[in-house]
N, C-alpha and C positions, 0 to 999 in steps of 0.2 A: 527628923526633919520637921521644921514647923508646918502647920497646915496651910499656911498663907503663900507657900512657895509652889512655882510650877512643877517642881520635881526634875527639871532639866535645865538646859542652858538659859541663861537670862535672856530676856527680850530687850530690844533696844527701843527706848522712847525719846522723843525729842522735847526738849524744854527750853524755850526761848532760842530756837534754832541750834542748840547743841545736843548731841546725842548722849544718852545715858543708859547704862546697863540697868535693868530692873528685874529682880527675881520674883517679887511677890505677885500675887494675883491681883491685888488692888493697890491703890496708892491714895494717900489722904491729901487733902488741901494743904496741910502743913508740910508734908514731905515734898510736895511739888514746889512750894514756895522756898523750901530750904535748897532744892536743887537748882532753882532760878537765882537765888541770891545766897550762895554759900558763904558762911562766916559773916553774914550781915543780919544779926538779929533784928526782928522788927521792933519798932519803938510804938509808943501809944499814938504817935502822929501818923503813923504808917497804914494804909489801906491797900489790901491786895485784891485783885480780880483775876481769877484763874478760868481760861476758856480752853476747852480741849475739842479735838477733832480726830476722825479715823478711829473712833472707838469701836466697840462691839455693836452688833445689830441691835437696833432698837434704842441704843444710847450712843449713837455715832458721834454726835457733838452736843456740846452744852456747857454750862458754867458750873464750876465746882466751887462750894461755898465752905467756910470755916467749920470744922467738925465732921465734914462728909468725906466719903471716899468714892471711887469709881474704879470699875474693873479695867485692868491693863491689857493691852493688846499690842503686839509687835507693830512698830512704826506709828504708834499713836503720838499725837502732837499736843503739846501744851504751851499755851502762851500766858505768861504771868506779868501782869501790869502793877507796877508799885506806884502809889500816889502818896505824897507826904503833905500833911497839912503844916502851913507855917504860921 
C-alpha cells in the first residue's frame, strides 16, 4: 500500500459543495482543481483560487497554491474559483 494512504476507509472531503471520497493523507492544488472541474483541463487563460477550511489543527483554513499540498481531514471543505481572462 502506498505511504500516502490512510490505511483504512477513505474520508469524505467537500469540493465546491460536492462530497468526494479521498484516501491519501494529502491533496495537491492540482488534484483539488481536477475534482472541482472534472474533464475540463485548464487553459492558459484560466486562473484558479483554492481556499480550504475545517483542516487539521494549526492549518484549519487557508489558501492552497499551485504545486503545493495540504493534509486532508474528514469533512474538510475546499472552494475552488475559476477565472478566465478574455
